[in-house]
C-alpha positions as CSV (number, residue, x, y, z in Angstrom):
1,X,-136.3,22.7,26.2
2,X,-139.5,20.8,27.0
3,X,-139.1,17.8,29.3
4,X,-141.7,15.3,30.3
5,X,-140.7,13.6,33.6
6,X,-142.1,10.3,34.7
7,X,-141.5,8.3,37.9
8,X,-140.0,4.8,37.5
9,X,-139.1,1.8,39.7
10,X,-135.9,0.6,38.0
11,X,-133.4,2.7,36.0
12,X,-131.9,-0.2,34.1
13,X,-135.2,-1.8,33.1
14,X,-136.6,1.6,31.9
15,X,-133.4,2.3,30.0
16,X,-133.6,-1.1,28.2
17,X,-137.3,-0.5,27.5
18,X,-137.0,2.9,25.9
19,X,-133.8,2.0,24.0
20,X,-135.8,-1.0,22.5
21,X,-138.4,1.6,21.3
22,X,-135.5,3.3,19.4
23,X,-135.1,6.3,21.7
24,X,-131.6,7.7,22.2
25,X,-130.4,8.2,25.8
26,X,-128.5,11.4,26.4
27,X,-126.3,12.9,29.2
28,X,-123.3,12.1,31.3
29,X,-123.0,8.5,32.5
30,X,-123.4,7.6,36.2
31,X,-121.6,4.8,38.1
32,X,-124.2,2.3,36.8
33,X,-123.3,3.2,33.2
34,X,-126.6,4.9,32.5
35,X,-127.1,8.7,31.9
36,X,-127.9,10.7,35.0
37,X,-130.4,12.0,34.9
38,X,-131.9,9.3,32.7
39,X,-133.2,11.2,29.7
40,X,-134.1,10.4,26.1
41,X,-134.4,12.7,23.1
42,X,-137.9,12.8,21.8
43,X,-137.6,15.7,19.2
44,X,-135.6,18.9,18.9
45,X,-135.8,20.6,22.3
46,X,-138.0,17.8,23.7
47,X,-136.9,15.1,26.1
48,X,-138.3,12.3,28.3
49,X,-136.8,12.2,31.8
50,X,-137.2,9.1,33.9
51,X,-136.8,9.7,37.7
52,X,-136.7,6.9,40.4
53,X,-139.9,7.1,42.4
54,X,-138.2,8.3,45.7
55,X,-136.6,11.2,43.8
56,X,-139.8,12.0,42.0
57,X,-141.7,12.1,45.3
58,X,-138.9,14.3,46.8
59,X,-139.1,16.8,43.9
60,X,-142.9,17.0,44.4
61,X,-142.4,17.9,48.1
62,X,-143.6,14.5,49.3
63,X,-146.8,14.4,47.3
64,X,-148.1,10.8,46.9
65,X,-147.6,9.3,43.5
66,X,-150.5,8.0,41.5
67,X,-151.4,4.4,42.4
68,X,-150.0,1.8,40.1
69,X,-152.3,1.2,37.2
70,X,-153.7,4.7,37.1
71,X,-152.9,7.2,34.4
72,X,-152.7,10.9,35.0
73,X,-151.8,11.7,31.4
74,X,-151.6,10.0,28.0
75,X,-148.3,10.4,26.2
76,X,-148.3,10.3,22.4
77,X,-145.9,9.2,19.7
78,X,-146.3,9.4,15.9
79,X,-145.4,6.7,13.5
80,X,-144.8,7.4,9.8
81,X,-147.0,4.5,8.6
82,X,-149.2,1.7,9.8
83,X,-146.3,-0.7,9.3
84,X,-144.0,1.5,11.4
85,X,-146.7,1.6,14.1
86,X,-147.1,-2.2,14.0
87,X,-143.3,-2.6,14.3
88,X,-143.1,-0.2,17.2
89,X,-145.9,-2.1,19.1
90,X,-144.0,-5.4,18.4
91,X,-140.8,-3.9,19.8
92,X,-142.6,-2.4,22.8
93,X,-144.3,-5.8,23.5
94,X,-141.0,-7.6,23.3
95,X,-139.4,-5.1,25.6
96,X,-142.0,-5.7,28.3
97,X,-144.9,-3.3,27.4
98,X,-148.5,-4.3,28.0
99,X,-150.6,-3.5,24.9
100,X,-153.9,-2.2,26.3
101,X,-155.4,-1.2,22.9
102,X,-154.3,-3.3,20.0
103,X,-153.4,-1.5,16.7
104,X,-156.6,-0.7,14.8
105,X,-158.3,2.0,12.8
106,X,-159.9,4.6,15.0
107,X,-161.9,7.7,14.1
108,X,-158.6,9.8,14.5
109,X,-156.4,7.3,12.6
110,X,-154.6,4.0,12.9
111,X,-153.5,3.8,16.5
112,X,-152.6,1.6,19.5
113,X,-152.0,2.2,23.3
114,X,-149.4,0.4,25.5
115,X,-148.1,0.9,29.0
116,X,-144.4,0.9,29.8
117,X,-143.0,-1.3,32.7
118,X,-144.0,1.4,35.2
119,X,-147.6,1.6,33.9
120,X,-147.3,4.9,32.0
121,X,-149.7,4.9,29.0
122,X,-148.4,5.7,25.5
123,X,-150.6,6.1,22.4
124,X,-149.0,5.6,19.0
125,X,-150.8,7.0,15.9
126,X,-149.8,6.6,12.3
127,X,-149.5,10.0,10.7
128,X,-148.5,9.5,7.1
């Protein structure tokens, strides 16, 4: 299993956001009705885990988290067509994403970049 873990501020907000993108939450439900830990299937044997900032800091032995607005990595998603990419960007925007690079043809393909409500950057590229 490959798991990408990201720090978040609000479990419910993050859950709504990633569900709006079409990801499926997995795991046993906590008292708040959300899976604990909050994880989403990305692909076979690959998951996204969203950890509240205090817990993320604790796991890292108290290491300071990156300042808001900075990006330590760029996460990538593939879309099956330019139309599917445009639809994903529309849904992301409606769910609260900030689109930082609008969908456009780039040297590597049709792509866009958005940030989730916690400022994590996601690139989407159409790969027919």
